[in-house]
C-alpha positions in Angstrom: 58.0 34.2 37.1 58.3 32.9 41.3 61.6 32.3 43.1 61.8 30.0 45.8 63.2 30.4 49.0 63.8 28.6 52.4 61.3 30.4 54.2 57.2 29.4 54.1 55.3 30.5 51.5 56.2 34.2 51.0 59.2 34.0 52.5 59.6 30.7 50.0 58.0 32.5 47.0 58.7 35.8 45.5 55.9 35.8 43.2 56.2 38.4 40.4 52.8 39.2 38.3 55.6 40.2 35.3 53.8 42.2 32.5 51.7 39.6 29.9 52.3 39.1 26.6 49.9 36.4 25.2 46.5 36.5 22.3 43.9 35.6 25.4 45.3 38.5 27.7 42.0 37.7 30.4 42.5 34.3 30.5 46.0 34.6 31.4 45.5 37.4 33.9 42.6 34.8 35.5 45.5 31.7 35.5 48.0 34.1 36.6 46.0 35.4 39.5 44.1 31.9 40.5 48.0 30.4 40.7 48.9 32.9 42.8 46.0 32.8 45.5 46.3 28.5 45.5 49.8 29.0 45.7 49.8 30.6 49.1 51.5 33.9 47.6 48.0 35.9 48.3 46.5 35.0 51.8 42.6 33.7 52.9 41.6 37.5 53.7 43.5 39.6 52.0 42.6 42.3 49.9 43.3 42.7 46.2 44.1 46.2 44.3 43.0 46.1 41.0 44.8 48.8 40.0 48.1 47.4 41.7 47.5 44.3 40.2 47.2 45.6 36.6 50.2 47.7 37.0 52.1 44.7 38.1 51.3 42.9 35.2 51.2 45.8 32.8 47.7 45.2 31.8 44.3 47.4 32.2 41.9 46.9 34.9 39.1 45.6 32.6 40.8 42.3 32.5 42.2 42.3 36.0 38.3 43.0 37.0 37.1 40.1 34.8 40.1 38.1 36.7 38.4 38.4 39.7 35.2 37.7 39.0 35.6 34.7 37.8 37.5 33.8 40.4 34.6 34.9 42.9 32.4 32.6 40.4 35.0 29.8 41.6 35.4 30.7 45.3 38.5 32.0 45.5 37.4 35.6 45.9 34.6 38.0 47.4 33.9 41.0 46.7 32.0 43.7 48.5 30.7 46.9 47.7 32.7 49.9 48.1 35.3 47.5 49.7 37.0 45.2 47.2 38.0 41.8 46.6 39.2 39.4 49.1 40.8 36.4 48.9 38.5 33.1 50.1 40.6 30.0 49.5 40.7 28.2 52.4 41.9 25.1 54.2 38.6 23.5 53.6 38.7 24.1 49.7 42.2 22.6 49.1 41.3 19.6 51.1 38.0 18.9 48.9 39.8 19.7 45.7 43.1 17.2 47.1 40.4 14.7 48.0 39.1 14.9 43.9 42.4 15.2 42.5 43.2 11.5 44.8 40.7 10.0 43.2 40.9 11.1 39.7 44.8 10.6 39.4 45.1 7.0 41.1 42.3 6.0 38.7 44.3 7.6 36.1 47.8 5.8 37.0 45.6 2.2 37.1 44.9 2.9 34.0 48.6 4.1 32.5 49.8 0.7 34.3 47.3 -1.4 32.1 47.9 0.5 28.6 50.9 2.3 28.7 53.0 1.8 25.8 57.0 1.5 25.5 57.2 4.7 24.6 55.3 6.6 28.0 58.0 4.2 29.7 60.5 5.7 28.3 59.3 9.0 28.5 58.4 8.5 32.2 62.0 7.4 32.6 63.4 10.3 31.4 61.5 12.7 33.2 62.8 10.9 36.4 66.3 11.4 35.5 65.4 15.1 34.3 63.9 15.1 37.7 67.4 13.8 39.6 69.1 16.0 38.1 67.2 19.4 38.4 67.3 18.3 42.2 70.9 18.0 42.7 71.0 21.4 41.3 68.1 22.8 43.7 66.6 23.9 40.1 63.0 24.5 41.7 61.4 26.1 39.0 62.5 23.2 36.2 61.8 20.5 38.6 57.7 22.0 39.5 57.7 21.9 35.0 59.2 18.6 35.4 56.5 17.3 37.9 54.0 18.7 35.7 54.9 16.6 32.8 55.4 13.7 35.2 51.3 13.4 35.9 50.8 14.7 32.1 52.8 11.3 30.5 50.9 9.3 33.1 47.5 10.8 32.3 48.5 10.9 28.6 49.7 6.6 29.0 46.2 6.1 30.9 44.4 6.3 27.2 41.2 8.3 29.0 40.1 11.6 27.4 37.5 11.6 29.7 39.5 11.0 33.2 42.3 12.9 31.4 39.6 16.0 30.8 38.5 16.0 34.7 42.2 16.2 36.0 42.9 19.0 33.2 39.7 20.6 35.6 41.8 21.0 38.8 45.1 22.1 36.9 45.6 25.4 38.3 44.8 23.8 41.8 47.3 21.2 41.0 50.2 23.5 39.8 49.7 26.0 42.9 50.2 23.0 45.3 53.5 22.0 43.3 54.6 25.4 43.6 53.9 25.7 47.2 55.1 22.5 48.3 58.3 21.8 46.2 59.9 25.2 48.2 60.6 22.2 51.0 63.8 20.8 50.2 62.7 17.6 52.1 59.6 17.6 50.0 61.1 18.1 46.4 63.1 14.4 47.4 60.4 13.1 48.6 58.5 13.6 46.1 61.2 12.0 43.3 61.0 8.8 45.7 57.0 8.9 45.0 57.3 9.6 41.2 60.1 6.9 41.0 58.0 4.2 43.0 54.8 5.1 40.6 56.7 4.7 38.0 58.3 1.3 38.8 54.6 -0.1 39.3 53.6 1.1 36.2 56.4 -0.6 34.5 55.1 -3.7 36.4 51.7 -3.8 35.1 50.8 -3.4 38.9 47.3 -1.9 38.4 46.4 -1.5 42.5 49.6 -0.3 43.3 49.8 2.6 40.9 46.3 3.3 42.2 47.3 2.9 45.5 51.0 4.8 45.3 49.4 8.0 43.1 46.3 8.5 45.8 48.9 8.5 49.0 51.7 10.7 46.6 48.4 13.3 45.7 47.0 13.3 49.7 50.6 13.5 51.1 50.7 16.7 49.0 47.7 18.0 49.9 48.2 17.6 53.3 51.5 19.6 52.9 49.7 22.3 50.8 46.9 22.9 53.7 50.1 23.2 56.3 52.1 25.2 54.7 49.4 27.8 54.1 47.1 27.7 56.8 49.0 26.1 59.5 46.6 23.2 60.1 47.4 21.5 63.0 46.6 17.5 61.8 44.2 15.5 64.5 44.2 11.9 65.4 41.8 11.1 63.1 43.7 12.4 60.3 41.2 15.3 59.3 43.0 18.4 59.4 41.3 21.7 61.3 
């Protein structure tokens, strides 16, 4: 469960690793820890206490150890003998993941502009209406869910199973980005406008515009993510340091 306030990151994210009830315990532990890292709840260099994590999630230390091993293989955690595990997720990784996601999702948006069915368009329009209502009610948790559903619907509308699979490989990063950046009120409003413009381009079958708008949307969210988590400063050439 993630609660949002107005302060950046840990002030904005009250992250509770609630007890887990699932048939795939190791996968669930892994996913929750990864989201906590990518969303910025756990900072670069922070030590992850296995016993404390296990207690918070109501599990034994075994799935936590397995989760940390998987996170280390993904480059998000470093484990040192007799010292423990430390978060290594940094601005450079976030930037690279954003670039990958921007390229893939822009292609998917272009394909959705070509192939979206009438039913797909109705679904996207309905999601936008729900997003507008959630924004008005300041329901951030629901807005994160609807945001994810909008992108999933665009991917489904594209008809591309291969690109769909590649984008899904970045699911945890995408969700972590949304959780972090949508804690900002201004970003929430801008995000709705951007999704609306993407929808309109898809409706008009404007492939180039759908691609361009999606690329810009993902890149902007990624930049906001980096700035929020790592306090990076944008240089004149557009790169983050």
